C-alpha positions as CSV (number, residue, x, y, z in Angstrom):
1,M,-42.4,3.9,30.9
2,K,-44.2,2.1,28.1
3,K,-42.4,-0.7,26.3
4,K,-42.8,1.2,22.9
5,Q,-41.2,4.3,24.4
6,W,-38.4,2.4,26.0
7,G,-37.6,0.6,22.7
8,S,-37.5,4.0,20.9
9,L,-35.0,5.3,23.4
10,V,-32.8,2.3,23.1
11,M,-32.8,2.6,19.3
12,A,-32.0,6.3,19.6
13,A,-29.1,5.5,22.0
14,V,-27.7,2.9,19.6
15,F,-27.9,5.4,16.7
16,L,-26.2,8.2,18.7
17,C,-23.5,5.7,19.8
18,C,-22.8,4.8,16.1
19,L,-22.6,8.5,15.2
20,A,-20.1,9.0,18.0
21,G,-17.9,6.1,16.7
22,C,-18.2,3.9,19.8
23,A,-18.2,0.1,19.6
24,T,-20.1,-2.6,21.4
25,V,-17.7,-5.1,22.9
26,K,-18.9,-8.5,24.1
27,P,-17.0,-10.0,27.0
28,G,-14.3,-12.4,25.8
29,D,-14.6,-11.4,22.2
30,E,-11.0,-11.6,21.0
31,N,-12.0,-10.1,17.6
32,A,-13.6,-7.0,19.0
33,M,-12.1,-3.5,18.4
34,V,-12.8,-0.3,20.1
35,I,-12.1,2.7,17.8
36,R,-11.2,5.9,19.5
37,E,-11.2,8.0,16.4
38,Q,-11.5,7.6,12.6
39,G,-11.7,9.9,9.7
40,S,-10.2,10.9,6.4
41,F,-8.1,13.7,4.9
42,S,-6.0,14.7,1.9
43,A,-2.2,14.9,2.1
44,G,0.2,16.7,-0.2
45,G,-0.8,17.8,-3.6
46,T,-0.5,20.9,-5.7
47,V,-2.6,24.0,-6.6
48,M,-3.0,25.3,-10.2
49,E,-4.0,28.9,-10.7
50,T,-5.4,30.4,-13.8
51,G,-4.7,34.0,-14.8
52,G,-7.3,36.6,-15.0
53,T,-10.0,37.7,-12.5
54,Y,-12.8,35.6,-11.3
55,V,-16.2,37.3,-11.7
56,S,-18.9,36.3,-9.3
57,Q,-21.4,34.5,-11.5
58,N,-25.0,35.4,-12.4
59,F,-27.0,34.5,-15.5
60,N,-26.1,37.9,-17.1
61,N,-22.4,37.2,-17.3
62,W,-22.3,33.3,-17.2
63,Q,-18.7,32.3,-17.7
64,P,-18.2,29.6,-15.0
65,Y,-14.5,28.9,-15.6
66,P,-11.5,29.1,-15.7
67,A,-10.4,32.8,-15.3
68,G,-9.0,33.7,-12.0
69,Q,-9.7,30.3,-10.4
70,T,-7.8,27.5,-8.6
71,Y,-7.6,23.7,-9.0
72,H,-6.4,21.5,-6.1
73,G,-5.1,18.1,-7.3
74,D,-2.4,15.5,-7.1
75,H,-2.9,14.8,-3.4
76,A,-3.2,11.5,-1.6
77,S,-6.5,10.4,0.0
78,V,-6.2,8.9,3.5
79,F,-8.6,6.9,5.7
80,Y,-7.4,6.4,9.3
81,Q,-8.5,4.6,12.4
82,I,-7.0,5.0,15.9
83,P,-7.7,2.3,18.5
84,E,-8.6,3.0,22.1
85,T,-5.0,2.5,23.4
86,P,-2.7,2.9,20.4
87,R,0.9,1.9,20.2
88,A,3.5,4.7,19.9
89,L,4.0,4.2,16.1
90,A,1.3,4.2,13.5
91,M,1.2,2.1,10.4
92,A,0.6,3.6,7.0
93,F,-0.1,1.5,3.9
94,L,0.7,2.4,0.3
95,H,-0.7,0.2,-2.5
96,G,0.8,-1.0,-5.8
97,A,0.0,-0.7,-9.5
98,G,-3.6,-0.9,-10.6
99,Q,-4.7,-0.9,-6.9
100,S,-6.0,1.3,-4.2
101,A,-6.1,1.3,-0.4
102,R,-8.7,-1.5,-0.7
103,S,-5.9,-4.1,-1.2
104,W,-4.9,-3.6,2.5
105,Q,-8.5,-3.5,3.8
106,T,-9.6,-7.1,3.2
107,T,-8.7,-10.3,1.3
108,P,-10.3,-11.6,-1.9
109,D,-12.3,-14.1,0.3
110,G,-13.5,-11.5,2.7
111,R,-11.3,-12.0,5.8
112,D,-9.4,-9.3,7.7
113,G,-6.7,-7.6,5.7
114,F,-3.6,-6.1,7.2
115,Q,-5.4,-3.0,8.2
116,N,-7.8,-4.8,10.6
117,I,-5.2,-7.3,11.7
118,F,-2.8,-4.6,12.9
119,L,-5.6,-2.4,14.2
120,K,-6.6,-5.2,16.5
121,R,-2.9,-5.4,17.6
122,G,-3.1,-1.8,18.8
123,F,-1.7,0.1,15.8
124,S,-3.3,3.2,14.4
125,T,-3.7,2.6,10.7
126,Y,-3.6,5.0,7.8
127,L,-4.7,3.7,4.3
128,I,-3.4,5.7,1.4
129,D,-4.8,6.1,-2.1
130,Q,-1.9,7.5,-4.0
131,P,-2.3,10.7,-6.1
132,R,-4.1,10.0,-9.4
133,R,-5.6,6.7,-8.2
134,G,-8.8,5.6,-6.4
135,Q,-10.3,8.3,-4.2
136,A,-7.4,10.6,-5.0
137,G,-8.3,10.8,-8.7
138,R,-8.1,14.6,-9.1
139,S,-5.1,14.8,-11.3
140,T,-3.4,18.0,-12.6
141,V,-2.4,16.2,-15.9
142,E,-4.6,14.9,-18.6
143,A,-5.0,11.1,-19.1
144,A,-7.2,8.9,-21.2
145,I,-8.8,6.0,-19.4
146,T,-9.3,3.3,-22.0
147,P,-10.9,0.0,-21.0
148,V,-8.6,-2.8,-22.0
149,A,-9.2,-6.4,-21.2
150,D,-6.0,-7.4,-19.4
151,E,-7.0,-9.4,-16.3
152,Q,-5.7,-12.8,-17.4
153,M,-2.3,-11.2,-18.1
154,W,-2.2,-9.7,-14.6
155,F,-3.2,-13.1,-13.2
156,E,-0.1,-14.6,-14.7
157,I,2.3,-11.6,-14.0
158,W,1.3,-11.7,-10.4
159,R,2.2,-15.5,-10.3
160,M,-1.2,-16.8,-9.4
161,G,-0.9,-19.4,-12.1
162,H,-1.7,-19.6,-15.8
163,W,-4.9,-19.1,-17.8
164,S,-5.7,-22.0,-20.1
165,G,-8.8,-22.8,-22.1
166,G,-10.7,-19.9,-20.7
167,S,-10.2,-20.9,-17.1
168,P,-7.6,-20.2,-14.4
169,R,-5.1,-22.9,-13.7
170,Y,-3.7,-22.0,-10.3
171,A,-0.1,-22.6,-9.3
172,E,0.4,-25.8,-7.2
173,G,0.0,-25.1,-3.5
174,V,-1.0,-21.5,-4.1
175,Q,-2.2,-19.5,-1.1
176,F,-4.5,-17.4,-3.2
177,P,-8.1,-18.5,-2.6
178,K,-9.3,-20.5,-5.6
179,D,-13.0,-20.1,-5.4
180,E,-14.8,-18.2,-8.2
181,N,-16.1,-15.5,-6.0
182,S,-12.7,-14.6,-4.6
183,L,-11.3,-14.2,-8.1
184,E,-14.3,-12.1,-9.0
185,Q,-13.7,-9.8,-6.0
186,F,-10.0,-9.6,-6.7
187,F,-10.4,-8.5,-10.3
188,R,-12.8,-5.8,-9.0
189,W,-10.1,-4.3,-6.8
190,M,-8.3,-3.0,-9.8
191,T,-8.7,0.7,-10.6
192,P,-7.2,3.0,-13.3
193,N,-4.7,5.9,-13.2
194,T,-6.2,9.3,-13.8
195,G,-2.8,10.7,-14.6
196,G,0.7,9.4,-15.2
197,F,2.6,7.6,-12.5
198,D,5.0,10.1,-10.8
199,A,7.1,8.5,-8.0
200,A,8.4,11.8,-6.7
201,L,4.9,13.2,-6.4
202,I,3.6,10.1,-4.6
203,A,6.6,10.2,-2.3
204,R,5.9,13.8,-1.2
205,A,2.3,13.0,-0.6
206,T,3.1,9.9,1.3
207,A,5.6,11.8,3.5
208,S,2.9,14.3,4.2
209,V,0.7,11.6,5.6
210,F,3.1,11.3,8.5
211,E,2.6,15.0,9.4
212,K,-0.9,13.9,10.5
213,S,-0.2,10.4,11.8
214,G,3.0,11.2,13.6
215,D,6.0,8.8,13.7
216,G,5.1,5.5,12.0
217,I,6.0,2.5,9.9
218,L,5.4,2.6,6.2
219,L,4.2,-0.5,4.4
220,T,4.4,-0.6,0.6
221,H,3.5,-3.0,-2.1
222,S,4.9,-3.4,-5.7
223,Q,4.9,-0.2,-7.6
224,G,4.5,1.6,-4.3
225,G,8.0,0.4,-3.3
226,L,10.0,3.1,-5.1
227,P,8.0,6.1,-3.9
228,G,8.1,4.4,-0.4
229,W,11.9,4.5,-0.3
230,M,11.8,8.1,-1.6
231,A,9.2,9.1,1.1
232,A,11.6,8.0,3.8
233,L,14.1,10.5,2.4
234,E,11.5,13.3,2.7
235,T,10.6,13.0,6.4
236,S,12.2,11.8,9.6
237,K,8.8,10.6,10.8
238,I,9.0,7.3,8.9
239,A,10.6,5.1,11.6
240,A,10.8,1.9,9.4
241,V,9.8,0.7,5.9
242,V,8.3,-2.7,5.2
243,S,8.0,-3.5,1.4
244,Y,6.1,-6.4,-0.2
245,E,7.7,-7.3,-3.5
246,P,8.8,-3.7,-4.4
247,G,9.2,-2.9,-8.1
248,N,12.5,-0.9,-7.8
249,Y,15.2,0.4,-5.4
250,L,17.5,3.3,-4.6
251,F,21.3,3.1,-4.7
252,P,24.1,5.6,-4.1
253,E,25.2,7.4,-7.3
254,G,28.0,5.5,-8.9
255,E,27.0,2.3,-7.2
256,V,23.9,1.4,-9.1
257,P,24.2,-2.2,-10.3
258,D,24.3,-2.9,-14.0
259,S,20.9,-3.4,-15.6
260,L,19.4,-6.8,-15.1
261,P,18.1,-8.2,-18.4
262,S,14.7,-9.8,-18.4
263,R,12.3,-10.9,-21.1
264,T,9.8,-8.5,-19.5
265,G,12.2,-5.6,-19.7
266,A,15.6,-4.8,-18.2
267,L,15.6,-3.5,-14.7
268,R,18.0,-0.9,-13.2
269,G,18.0,0.8,-9.8
270,V,17.8,4.5,-9.3
271,G,20.9,6.5,-8.2
272,I,20.7,9.2,-5.5
273,P,23.4,11.2,-3.7
274,M,25.1,9.3,-0.9
275,V,24.0,11.8,1.7
276,E,20.4,10.9,0.8
277,F,21.0,7.2,0.6
278,M,22.5,7.2,4.1
279,K,19.0,8.2,5.5
280,L,17.9,4.7,4.6
281,T,20.6,3.2,6.7
282,R,19.1,4.8,9.8
283,I,15.8,3.0,9.9
284,P,14.9,-0.7,10.0
285,I,13.9,-2.1,6.6
286,A,12.2,-5.4,5.8
287,I,11.4,-6.7,2.3
288,Y,9.2,-9.7,1.6
289,F,9.0,-11.9,-1.5
290,G,6.7,-14.8,-2.1
291,D,6.9,-18.1,-4.0
292,Y,7.3,-19.2,-7.7
293,I,10.4,-17.0,-8.4
294,P,13.4,-18.7,-10.0
295,E,17.0,-17.8,-9.1
296,A,18.6,-14.8,-10.7
297,D,20.3,-16.6,-13.5
298,E,17.4,-18.8,-14.4
299,I,15.7,-17.1,-17.3
300,S,12.1,-18.3,-17.5
301,D,9.4,-18.7,-20.1
302,D,6.9,-18.0,-17.4
303,L,5.7,-14.4,-17.5
304,G,5.4,-13.8,-13.8
305,A,8.5,-15.7,-12.8
306,E,10.5,-13.7,-15.3
307,N,9.1,-10.4,-14.2
308,W,9.9,-10.9,-10.5
309,R,13.2,-12.8,-10.9
310,V,15.1,-9.6,-11.5
311,R,13.2,-7.6,-9.0
312,L,14.1,-10.1,-6.3
313,E,17.8,-10.1,-7.3
314,L,18.0,-6.3,-7.3
315,G,16.3,-6.3,-3.9
316,R,19.0,-8.6,-2.6
317,R,21.7,-6.1,-3.8
318,F,19.8,-3.2,-2.3
319,V,19.7,-5.0,1.1
320,D,23.4,-5.8,0.8
321,T,24.2,-2.1,0.0
322,I,22.1,-0.8,2.9
323,N,23.9,-3.2,5.3
324,T,27.3,-2.4,3.8
325,Y,26.9,1.2,4.9
326,G,25.8,0.2,8.5
327,G,22.1,-0.1,8.0
328,N,19.6,-2.6,9.2
329,A,17.8,-4.3,6.3
330,V,16.5,-7.8,5.8
331,M,15.3,-9.7,2.8
332,V,12.7,-12.3,3.7
333,E,12.2,-14.9,0.9
334,L,9.3,-16.9,2.2
335,P,10.1,-20.3,0.6
336,K,13.5,-20.1,2.3
337,I,11.9,-20.0,5.7
338,G,9.4,-22.7,4.9
339,I,6.4,-20.6,3.9
340,Y,5.2,-21.7,0.4
341,G,2.5,-20.8,-2.1
342,N,2.4,-17.0,-1.9
343,T,1.9,-14.9,-5.0
344,H,2.5,-11.2,-5.5
345,F,-0.4,-10.3,-3.2
346,L,1.1,-12.3,-0.3
347,F,-0.3,-10.1,2.5
348,A,-3.9,-10.7,1.3
349,E,-3.8,-14.5,0.9
350,L,-5.0,-17.5,2.9
351,N,-2.0,-17.3,5.2
352,N,-1.9,-13.6,5.8
353,L,-2.2,-14.0,9.6
354,E,1.0,-16.1,9.5
355,L,2.7,-13.3,7.5
356,A,1.4,-10.7,9.9
357,D,2.8,-12.8,12.8
358,H,6.2,-12.9,11.1
359,L,6.1,-9.1,10.7
360,S,5.0,-8.6,14.3
361,V,8.0,-10.6,15.5
362,W,10.3,-8.4,13.3
363,M,8.7,-5.2,14.6
364,N,9.2,-6.4,18.2
365,E,12.8,-7.3,17.6
366,N,13.4,-3.8,16.3
367,G,11.5,-2.0,19.0
368,L,8.7,-0.8,16.7
369,D,5.7,-2.1,18.7
370,K,6.1,-0.1,21.9
371,R,3.1,1.5,23.6
372,D,3.1,5.1,24.7
């Protein structure tokens, strides 16, 4: 066979291999992954129907919409990858406010995010764009998307540091990468809502993800925390919940703590029937909080510290309530175990491998990392 023909066949084989989703693994390459299957799908959502009769269109009766037609919206968009030999439980990731699934895919400085880290550790991963966000932007409610310059405010609310004289002044010892390109990439993670935030809607869509993934562990962040707890009430397929700095919590009706006053707004938990709350006592729960947060009674002039001071305190009370009723919940405050410098995006920072290792130990202790 001529060299030119042989080269063409090799290129064709590589192309077909890529189409089939196979991977080239070099001997001894510890970072290699073999993906057995990957894809995307929509989960949950609603269908709107318009009265009347749809008339098949031609240029003589051109009325393209809306009579007699449907509108599918308010679903989650999910990207998944399944490794060659997956563990028994999958991992599903739900983002926070102003974010999409991208916050779990990578880090601001381009290293592996939690998706790849745990995929390499044998877990099938399911990345969720919540309804009305990112790739799940088809909303059933109207919304105006108004560009507002707000990034320096978020920089401070998320405890990365302070903005002074037109430049970032990072918190001492911060784990967020401080180079200019990383901050540029981070700001470009942000994405708008195409409809109002609806925790119950997001919870139902998130629960629907597990109809595809099977039993699994739900990881949530920030605003995704509340719909994450609610999703665990919707399906028995959520085997555990891990939440990174959740924004709010569920409590039994009649046992919701008094509002916690804060200069960024009072915070109060959400009451639910005891029979529903007890579902949370049947699964392992882990909550992680980072650094630069004062104690509950230390009112602060710092925007970020003040915002998360009360959310941490309410989280402590949530954990205590879960455990009071026989549950298995743990609050991990990173500075108290000797891990310093993490901001609100702790899972995507310079020490995210260390945090992934800590989570892996917790999952192992709770029997969540078994193989089929």
